[in-house]
Backbone as JSON Lines, residues from 0, in Angstrom:
{"i":0,"aa":"M","n":[0.84,-1.18,0.0],"ca":[0.0,0.0,0.0],"c":[0.88,1.24,0.0]}
{"i":1,"aa":"E","n":[0.55,2.18,-0.85],"ca":[1.27,3.45,-0.86],"c":[0.68,4.39,0.17]}
{"i":2,"aa":"S","n":[1.47,5.36,0.56],"ca":[1.01,6.36,1.51],"c":[1.52,7.72,1.05]}
{"i":3,"aa":"I","n":[0.68,8.73,1.28],"ca":[0.99,10.08,0.81],"c":[0.73,11.07,1.94]}
{"i":4,"aa":"L","n":[1.67,11.98,2.12],"ca":[1.52,13.07,3.07],"c":[1.54,14.38,2.3]}
{"i":5,"aa":"F","n":[0.57,15.23,2.58],"ca":[0.47,16.54,1.94],"c":[0.94,17.6,2.93]}
{"i":6,"aa":"I","n":[1.77,18.52,2.44],"ca":[2.4,19.52,3.31],"c":[2.13,20.94,2.8]}
{"i":7,"aa":"C","n":[1.71,21.8,3.71],"ca":[1.67,23.24,3.45],"c":[2.29,23.93,4.67]}
{"i":8,"aa":"L","n":[2.13,25.21,4.77],"ca":[2.77,25.95,5.85],"c":[2.14,25.65,7.21]}
{"i":9,"aa":"G","n":[0.85,25.94,7.36],"ca":[0.21,25.83,8.67],"c":[-0.72,24.64,8.84]}
{"i":10,"aa":"N","n":[-0.96,23.89,7.78],"ca":[-1.83,22.72,7.81],"c":[-3.26,23.09,8.17]}
{"i":11,"aa":"I","n":[-3.72,24.26,7.67],"ca":[-5.12,24.62,7.92],"c":[-5.9,24.96,6.64]}
{"i":12,"aa":"C","n":[-5.25,24.89,5.49],"ca":[-6.04,25.11,4.27],"c":[-5.62,24.17,3.15]}
{"i":13,"aa":"R","n":[-4.47,24.36,2.54],"ca":[-4.12,23.57,1.36],"c":[-3.94,22.09,1.64]}
{"i":14,"aa":"S","n":[-3.16,21.74,2.64],"ca":[-2.86,20.31,2.85],"c":[-4.06,19.51,3.37]}
{"i":15,"aa":"P","n":[-4.88,20.02,4.3],"ca":[-6.05,19.21,4.67],"c":[-7.06,19.11,3.52]}
{"i":16,"aa":"T","n":[-7.11,20.16,2.7],"ca":[-8.0,20.1,1.53],"c":[-7.46,19.09,0.53]}
{"i":17,"aa":"A","n":[-6.15,19.06,0.33],"ca":[-5.55,18.06,-0.57],"c":[-5.88,16.66,-0.09]}
{"i":18,"aa":"K","n":[-5.74,16.4,1.19],"ca":[-6.05,15.09,1.73],"c":[-7.5,14.71,1.41]}
{"i":19,"aa":"A","n":[-8.42,15.62,1.63],"ca":[-9.84,15.32,1.38],"c":[-10.11,15.08,-0.1]}
{"i":20,"aa":"V","n":[-9.56,15.92,-0.97],"ca":[-9.79,15.76,-2.41],"c":[-9.2,14.44,-2.89]}
{"i":21,"aa":"F","n":[-7.96,14.15,-2.49],"ca":[-7.33,12.89,-2.91],"c":[-8.08,11.69,-2.36]}
{"i":22,"aa":"D","n":[-8.49,11.73,-1.09],"ca":[-9.25,10.62,-0.52],"c":[-10.53,10.37,-1.32]}
{"i":23,"aa":"Y","n":[-11.23,11.44,-1.64],"ca":[-12.47,11.33,-2.4],"c":[-12.23,10.74,-3.79]}
{"i":24,"aa":"K","n":[-11.27,11.29,-4.51],"ca":[-10.98,10.84,-5.87],"c":[-10.45,9.4,-5.88]}
{"i":25,"aa":"L","n":[-9.59,9.07,-4.92],"ca":[-9.04,7.72,-4.85],"c":[-10.13,6.7,-4.53]}
{"i":26,"aa":"Q","n":[-11.0,7.06,-3.61],"ca":[-12.11,6.16,-3.26],"c":[-13.0,5.9,-4.47]}
{"i":27,"aa":"R","n":[-13.32,6.95,-5.21],"ca":[-14.15,6.79,-6.41],"c":[-13.47,5.93,-7.47]}
{"i":28,"aa":"A","n":[-12.14,5.95,-7.49],"ca":[-11.39,5.15,-8.46],"c":[-11.1,3.74,-7.94]}
{"i":29,"aa":"G","n":[-11.5,3.45,-6.71],"ca":[-11.26,2.14,-6.13],"c":[-9.82,1.9,-5.72]}
{"i":30,"aa":"V","n":[-9.1,2.98,-5.43],"ca":[-7.69,2.9,-5.03],"c":[-7.6,3.19,-3.53]}
{"i":31,"aa":"T","n":[-6.88,2.34,-2.83],"ca":[-6.71,2.53,-1.39],"c":[-5.29,2.99,-1.11]}
{"i":32,"aa":"L","n":[-5.18,4.18,-0.58],"ca":[-3.9,4.75,-0.15],"c":[-4.1,5.37,1.22]}
{"i":33,"aa":"R","n":[-3.08,5.33,2.05],"ca":[-3.13,6.03,3.33],"c":[-2.67,7.45,3.08]}
{"i":34,"aa":"T","n":[-3.47,8.41,3.5],"ca":[-3.12,9.82,3.32],"c":[-3.17,10.55,4.65]}
{"i":35,"aa":"D","n":[-2.44,11.65,4.7],"ca":[-2.47,12.51,5.87],"c":[-1.97,13.88,5.43]}
{"i":36,"aa":"S","n":[-2.06,14.85,6.31],"ca":[-1.56,16.19,6.01],"c":[-0.85,16.74,7.24]}
{"i":37,"aa":"A","n":[0.05,17.67,6.98],"ca":[0.8,18.31,8.06],"c":[1.31,19.65,7.57]}
{"i":38,"aa":"G","n":[1.85,20.42,8.47],"ca":[2.42,21.72,8.13],"c":[3.89,21.77,8.49]}
{"i":39,"aa":"T","n":[4.58,22.73,7.91],"ca":[6.0,22.9,8.23],"c":[6.19,23.77,9.47]}
{"i":40,"aa":"T","n":[5.12,24.4,9.93],"ca":[5.19,25.2,11.15],"c":[4.13,24.73,12.13]}
{"i":41,"aa":"G","n":[4.29,25.1,13.38],"ca":[3.32,24.74,14.41],"c":[2.39,25.87,14.78]}
{"i":42,"aa":"Y","n":[2.28,26.87,13.89],"ca":[1.44,28.04,14.2],"c":[0.03,27.67,14.64]}
{"i":43,"aa":"H","n":[-0.54,26.67,13.99],"ca":[-1.95,26.34,14.21],"c":[-2.14,24.95,14.8]}
{"i":44,"aa":"Q","n":[-1.1,24.36,15.34],"ca":[-1.15,22.99,15.82],"c":[-2.38,22.75,16.68]}
{"i":45,"aa":"G","n":[-3.15,21.7,16.33],"ca":[-4.36,21.34,17.06],"c":[-5.62,22.07,16.59]}
{"i":46,"aa":"S","n":[-5.47,23.04,15.71],"ca":[-6.61,23.83,15.24],"c":[-7.29,23.16,14.05]}
{"i":47,"aa":"P","n":[-8.6,23.44,13.87],"ca":[-9.29,22.95,12.67],"c":[-8.87,23.78,11.46]}
{"i":48,"aa":"P","n":[-9.22,23.32,10.27],"ca":[-8.91,24.11,9.08],"c":[-9.58,25.49,9.11]}
{"i":49,"aa":"D","n":[-9.03,26.38,8.31],"ca":[-9.58,27.72,8.14],"c":[-11.05,27.6,7.73]}
{"i":50,"aa":"P","n":[-11.93,28.43,8.29],"ca":[-13.36,28.35,7.93],"c":[-13.61,28.48,6.43]}
{"i":51,"aa":"R","n":[-12.78,29.27,5.73],"ca":[-12.97,29.41,4.28],"c":[-12.62,28.12,3.55]}
{"i":52,"aa":"A","n":[-11.63,27.39,4.04],"ca":[-11.28,26.09,3.45],"c":[-12.4,25.09,3.72]}
{"i":53,"aa":"I","n":[-12.94,25.12,4.93],"ca":[-14.06,24.23,5.27],"c":[-15.24,24.52,4.36]}
{"i":54,"aa":"H","n":[-15.54,25.8,4.15],"ca":[-16.67,26.19,3.3],"c":[-16.45,25.76,1.85]}
{"i":55,"aa":"A","n":[-15.27,26.03,1.3],"ca":[-14.99,25.66,-0.09],"c":[-15.08,24.14,-0.27]}
{"i":56,"aa":"A","n":[-14.54,23.4,0.68],"ca":[-14.6,21.93,0.59],"c":[-16.04,21.44,0.7]}
{"i":57,"aa":"S","n":[-16.83,22.09,1.54],"ca":[-18.23,21.66,1.71],"c":[-19.04,21.89,0.43]}
{"i":58,"aa":"E","n":[-18.65,22.88,-0.36],"ca":[-19.31,23.09,-1.65],"c":[-19.09,21.91,-2.59]}
{"i":59,"aa":"W","n":[-18.04,21.15,-2.34],"ca":[-17.73,19.94,-3.12],"c":[-18.3,18.7,-2.45]}
{"i":60,"aa":"G","n":[-18.94,18.88,-1.29],"ca":[-19.46,17.75,-0.54],"c":[-18.41,17.07,0.33]}
{"i":61,"aa":"L","n":[-17.32,17.77,0.6],"ca":[-16.25,17.23,1.43],"c":[-16.27,17.88,2.8]}
{"i":62,"aa":"D","n":[-16.1,17.09,3.84],"ca":[-16.07,17.62,5.2],"c":[-14.64,17.53,5.73]}
{"i":63,"aa":"I","n":[-14.0,18.68,5.88],"ca":[-12.65,18.71,6.44],"c":[-12.65,19.29,7.85]}
{"i":64,"aa":"S","n":[-13.82,19.52,8.4],"ca":[-13.93,20.2,9.7],"c":[-13.33,19.4,10.85]}
{"i":65,"aa":"T","n":[-13.2,18.1,10.7],"ca":[-12.66,17.28,11.79],"c":[-11.13,17.16,11.75]}
{"i":66,"aa":"E","n":[-10.51,17.64,10.67],"ca":[-9.05,17.61,10.58],"c":[-8.46,18.56,11.62]}
{"i":67,"aa":"R","n":[-7.27,18.24,12.09],"ca":[-6.57,19.09,13.05],"c":[-5.14,19.27,12.59]}
{"i":68,"aa":"A","n":[-4.68,20.51,12.68],"ca":[-3.33,20.84,12.21],"c":[-2.28,20.15,13.07]}
{"i":69,"aa":"R","n":[-1.24,19.7,12.38],"ca":[-0.08,19.12,13.06],"c":[1.15,19.52,12.29]}
{"i":70,"aa":"I","n":[2.29,19.42,12.93],"ca":[3.55,19.75,12.3],"c":[4.19,18.45,11.78]}
{"i":71,"aa":"V","n":[4.86,18.54,10.65],"ca":[5.54,17.38,10.09],"c":[6.63,16.91,11.06]}
{"i":72,"aa":"T","n":[6.78,15.59,11.17],"ca":[7.77,15.02,12.08],"c":[8.86,14.29,11.29]}
{"i":73,"aa":"V","n":[9.96,14.02,11.93],"ca":[11.04,13.25,11.31],"c":[10.52,11.87,10.92]}
{"i":74,"aa":"E","n":[9.67,11.29,11.73],"ca":[9.13,9.96,11.45],"c":[8.29,9.94,10.17]}
{"i":75,"aa":"D","n":[7.7,11.08,9.8],"ca":[6.89,11.14,8.58],"c":[7.71,10.78,7.34]}
{"i":76,"aa":"F","n":[9.0,11.02,7.37],"ca":[9.85,10.74,6.21],"c":[10.06,9.25,5.98]}
{"i":77,"aa":"T","n":[9.73,8.43,6.97],"ca":[9.78,6.98,6.77],"c":[8.39,6.36,6.79]}
{"i":78,"aa":"R","n":[7.42,7.02,7.4],"ca":[6.05,6.49,7.45],"c":[5.31,6.67,6.13]}
{"i":79,"aa":"F","n":[5.73,7.65,5.33],"ca":[5.06,7.93,4.06],"c":[6.0,7.7,2.9]}
{"i":80,"aa":"E","n":[5.46,7.11,1.83],"ca":[6.27,6.85,0.65],"c":[6.43,8.09,-0.21]}
{"i":81,"aa":"R","n":[5.39,8.91,-0.24],"ca":[5.44,10.15,-1.0],"c":[5.02,11.3,-0.09]}
{"i":82,"aa":"I","n":[5.75,12.39,-0.21],"ca":[5.41,13.62,0.52],"c":[5.34,14.73,-0.51]}
{"i":83,"aa":"Y","n":[4.19,15.35,-0.61],"ca":[3.98,16.41,-1.59],"c":[3.83,17.76,-0.91]}
{"i":84,"aa":"A","n":[4.69,18.69,-1.29],"ca":[4.66,20.06,-0.79],"c":[3.81,20.92,-1.72]}
{"i":85,"aa":"M","n":[3.15,21.89,-1.15],"ca":[2.29,22.77,-1.94],"c":[3.09,23.83,-2.69]}
{"i":86,"aa":"D","n":[4.21,24.26,-2.12],"ca":[5.0,25.29,-2.81],"c":[6.49,25.08,-2.54]}
{"i":87,"aa":"R","n":[7.29,25.88,-3.21],"ca":[8.75,25.73,-3.12],"c":[9.28,25.97,-1.7]}
{"i":88,"aa":"S","n":[8.67,26.9,-0.99],"ca":[9.1,27.17,0.37],"c":[8.87,25.95,1.25]}
{"i":89,"aa":"N","n":[7.71,25.31,1.13],"ca":[7.43,24.09,1.88],"c":[8.4,22.99,1.48]}
{"i":90,"aa":"L","n":[8.7,22.88,0.19],"ca":[9.62,21.87,-0.3],"c":[11.02,22.08,0.28]}
{"i":91,"aa":"A","n":[11.47,23.32,0.31],"ca":[12.79,23.62,0.88],"c":[12.82,23.26,2.37]}
{"i":92,"aa":"D","n":[11.75,23.6,3.1],"ca":[11.68,23.24,4.52],"c":[11.76,21.73,4.72]}
{"i":93,"aa":"L","n":[11.05,21.0,3.87],"ca":[11.06,19.53,3.98],"c":[12.45,18.97,3.7]}
{"i":94,"aa":"R","n":[13.08,19.47,2.67],"ca":[14.41,18.95,2.31],"c":[15.44,19.25,3.39]}
{"i":95,"aa":"E","n":[15.28,20.36,4.09],"ca":[16.19,20.67,5.21],"c":[16.01,19.7,6.36]}
{"i":96,"aa":"R","n":[14.78,19.27,6.59],"ca":[14.46,18.4,7.72],"c":[14.62,16.91,7.42]}
{"i":97,"aa":"M","n":[14.7,16.58,6.16],"ca":[14.69,15.19,5.74],"c":[15.97,14.47,6.19]}
{"i":98,"aa":"P","n":[15.82,13.4,6.97],"ca":[16.99,12.64,7.4],"c":[17.69,11.99,6.2]}
{"i":99,"aa":"A","n":[18.98,11.78,6.31],"ca":[19.76,11.19,5.21],"c":[19.27,9.81,4.82]}
{"i":100,"aa":"D","n":[18.73,9.06,5.78],"ca":[18.28,7.7,5.5],"c":[16.78,7.61,5.17]}
{"i":101,"aa":"A","n":[16.15,8.75,4.94],"ca":[14.71,8.75,4.65],"c":[14.42,8.07,3.32]}
{"i":102,"aa":"S","n":[13.29,7.4,3.28],"ca":[12.91,6.67,2.08],"c":[11.82,7.38,1.27]}
{"i":103,"aa":"A","n":[11.25,8.44,1.79],"ca":[10.14,9.12,1.12],"c":[10.61,9.85,-0.14]}
{"i":104,"aa":"Q","n":[9.74,9.85,-1.12],"ca":[9.92,10.67,-2.32],"c":[9.29,12.02,-1.99]}
{"i":105,"aa":"V","n":[10.04,13.1,-2.06],"ca":[9.57,14.44,-1.71],"c":[9.58,15.3,-2.97]}
{"i":106,"aa":"D","n":[8.43,15.92,-3.27],"ca":[8.31,16.72,-4.48],"c":[7.19,17.73,-4.33]}
{"i":107,"aa":"L","n":[7.1,18.63,-5.3],"ca":[5.96,19.55,-5.36],"c":[4.73,18.79,-5.81]}
{"i":108,"aa":"L","n":[3.6,19.08,-5.21],"ca":[2.36,18.39,-5.58],"c":[2.03,18.56,-7.06]}
{"i":109,"aa":"M","n":[2.23,19.76,-7.57],"ca":[1.85,20.0,-8.96],"c":[2.8,19.36,-9.95]}
{"i":110,"aa":"S","n":[3.85,18.68,-9.46],"ca":[4.68,17.88,-10.37],"c":[3.85,16.74,-10.96]}
{"i":111,"aa":"L","n":[2.75,16.42,-10.31],"ca":[1.83,15.41,-10.84],"c":[1.09,15.91,-12.08]}
{"i":112,"aa":"A","n":[0.96,17.22,-12.2],"ca":[0.2,17.81,-13.31],"c":[1.0,18.94,-13.95]}
{"i":113,"aa":"P","n":[2.13,18.62,-14.58],"ca":[3.0,19.68,-15.11],"c":[2.33,20.53,-16.2]}
{"i":114,"aa":"D","n":[1.33,19.98,-16.87],"ca":[0.66,20.73,-17.92],"c":[-0.39,21.7,-17.38]}
{"i":115,"aa":"Y","n":[-0.59,21.74,-16.07],"ca":[-1.58,22.65,-15.48],"c":[-1.18,24.11,-15.69]}
{"i":116,"aa":"G","n":[0.13,24.36,-15.76],"ca":[0.6,25.73,-15.98],"c":[1.14,26.4,-14.73]}
{"i":117,"aa":"L","n":[0.94,25.8,-13.58],"ca":[1.49,26.32,-12.32],"c":[2.18,25.17,-11.61]}
{"i":118,"aa":"D","n":[3.36,25.42,-11.06],"ca":[4.02,24.34,-10.34],"c":[3.85,24.43,-8.83]}
{"i":119,"aa":"E","n":[3.2,25.49,-8.36],"ca":[2.92,25.65,-6.94],"c":[1.42,25.84,-6.73]}
{"i":120,"aa":"V","n":[0.93,25.34,-5.61],"ca":[-0.45,25.6,-5.2],"c":[-0.39,26.87,-4.36]}
{"i":121,"aa":"P","n":[-0.98,27.96,-4.86],"ca":[-0.87,29.23,-4.12],"c":[-1.57,29.17,-2.76]}
{"i":122,"aa":"D","n":[-1.01,29.87,-1.8],"ca":[-1.58,29.9,-0.46],"c":[-2.77,30.87,-0.45]}
{"i":123,"aa":"P","n":[-3.99,30.36,-0.23],"ca":[-5.17,31.23,-0.27],"c":[-5.45,31.94,1.06]}
{"i":124,"aa":"Y","n":[-4.65,31.7,2.07],"ca":[-4.93,32.17,3.42],"c":[-5.17,33.68,3.49]}
{"i":125,"aa":"Y","n":[-4.38,34.45,2.75],"ca":[-4.51,35.91,2.82],"c":[-5.39,36.46,1.7]}
{"i":126,"aa":"G","n":[-6.04,35.6,0.97],"ca":[-6.91,36.02,-0.12],"c":[-8.37,35.8,0.21]}
{"i":127,"aa":"G","n":[-9.18,35.82,-0.83],"ca":[-10.62,35.66,-0.66],"c":[-11.08,34.24,-0.95]}
{"i":128,"aa":"E","n":[-12.39,34.07,-0.94],"ca":[-13.02,32.77,-1.17],"c":[-12.6,32.14,-2.49]}
{"i":129,"aa":"D","n":[-12.41,32.96,-3.52],"ca":[-12.05,32.41,-4.83],"c":[-10.73,31.66,-4.79]}
{"i":130,"aa":"G","n":[-9.8,32.1,-3.97],"ca":[-8.51,31.42,-3.85],"c":[-8.67,29.99,-3.33]}
{"i":131,"aa":"F","n":[-9.59,29.8,-2.41],"ca":[-9.83,28.47,-1.87],"c":[-10.48,27.56,-2.92]}
{"i":132,"aa":"R","n":[-11.35,28.13,-3.73],"ca":[-11.97,27.35,-4.82],"c":[-10.94,27.0,-5.88]}
{"i":133,"aa":"R","n":[-10.05,27.93,-6.18],"ca":[-9.01,27.67,-7.18],"c":[-8.09,26.54,-6.71]}
{"i":134,"aa":"V","n":[-7.77,26.53,-5.42],"ca":[-6.96,25.46,-4.86],"c":[-7.64,24.11,-5.08]}
{"i":135,"aa":"L","n":[-8.94,24.06,-4.85],"ca":[-9.68,22.8,-5.07],"c":[-9.55,22.33,-6.51]}
{"i":136,"aa":"D","n":[-9.66,23.24,-7.47],"ca":[-9.51,22.86,-8.88],"c":[-8.13,22.29,-9.16]}
{"i":137,"aa":"M","n":[-7.11,22.93,-8.62],"ca":[-5.74,22.45,-8.83],"c":[-5.55,21.07,-8.21]}
{"i":138,"aa":"L","n":[-6.08,20.9,-7.01],"ca":[-5.94,19.62,-6.32],"c":[-6.66,18.51,-7.06]}
{"i":139,"aa":"E","n":[-7.81,18.83,-7.62],"ca":[-8.54,17.83,-8.4],"c":[-7.72,17.37,-9.6]}
{"i":140,"aa":"T","n":[-7.1,18.31,-10.29],"ca":[-6.27,17.98,-11.44],"c":[-5.11,17.07,-11.03]}
{"i":141,"aa":"A","n":[-4.43,17.42,-9.95],"ca":[-3.31,16.62,-9.47],"c":[-3.77,15.23,-9.04]}
{"i":142,"aa":"A","n":[-4.92,15.14,-8.37],"ca":[-5.45,13.84,-7.94],"c":[-5.78,12.97,-9.14]}
{"i":143,"aa":"D","n":[-6.39,13.56,-10.15],"ca":[-6.72,12.79,-11.36],"c":[-5.46,12.25,-12.02]}
{"i":144,"aa":"R","n":[-4.4,13.05,-12.06],"ca":[-3.15,12.6,-12.67],"c":[-2.51,11.48,-11.87]}
{"i":145,"aa":"L","n":[-2.6,11.56,-10.54],"ca":[-2.04,10.49,-9.72],"c":[-2.81,9.18,-9.96]}
{"i":146,"aa":"I","n":[-4.11,9.28,-10.05],"ca":[-4.92,8.09,-10.31],"c":[-4.57,7.5,-11.67]}
{"i":147,"aa":"D","n":[-4.37,8.36,-12.66],"ca":[-3.94,7.87,-13.98],"c":[-2.6,7.15,-13.87]}
{"i":148,"aa":"E","n":[-1.66,7.74,-13.12],"ca":[-0.34,7.14,-12.94],"c":[-0.43,5.79,-12.25]}
{"i":149,"aa":"L","n":[-1.22,5.71,-11.2],"ca":[-1.37,4.45,-10.47],"c":[-2.04,3.39,-11.33]}
{"i":150,"aa":"G","n":[-3.0,3.8,-12.13],"ca":[-3.66,2.87,-13.04],"c":[-2.71,2.33,-14.08]}
{"i":151,"aa":"A","n":[-1.86,3.18,-14.61],"ca":[-0.89,2.76,-15.61],"c":[0.12,1.79,-15.01]}
{"i":152,"aa":"R","n":[0.5,2.01,-13.75],"ca":[1.48,1.12,-13.1],"c":[0.89,-0.25,-12.81]}
{"i":153,"aa":"S","n":[-0.43,-0.31,-12.59],"ca":[-1.04,-1.59,-12.22],"c":[-1.39,-2.45,-13.44]}
{"i":154,"aa":"R","n":[-1.32,-1.86,-14.64],"ca":[-1.61,-2.64,-15.84],"c":[-0.4,-3.49,-16.21]}
{"i":155,"aa":"P","n":[-0.67,-4.7,-16.73],"ca":[0.45,-5.55,-17.13],"c":[1.21,-5.01,-18.3]}
């Protein structure tokens, strides 16, 4: 079984939303993966997602209100096979913390969808509602590409 960890700065908007979108899309495709989300900082540790992220996800029929922010740990680099950062700053933070013997593949999330036109998922925290909806669209595209990749790998 593969496992994926989604990383953003505070773990209250992009990464918990990514977890929900990927869980939903993977379930619909009949693919079972363990997913989780975390942040590179502890600013919001223990807090629920941003209300705007909860609202945007609920428009898609996704409930992220029970998620709680946590900070990425050293153990995450061995517990997860893939770790996807939302932006270059998150990626740099992860690479600094990554132990030399870590087995996780660490990359930008949008590396899954290079033709999308953006390689980073913008942080909607300081923006309006539209930013949260745009993040959902980007995450859906990346999730669809991952499902395509997994399907191609499972074919003989």
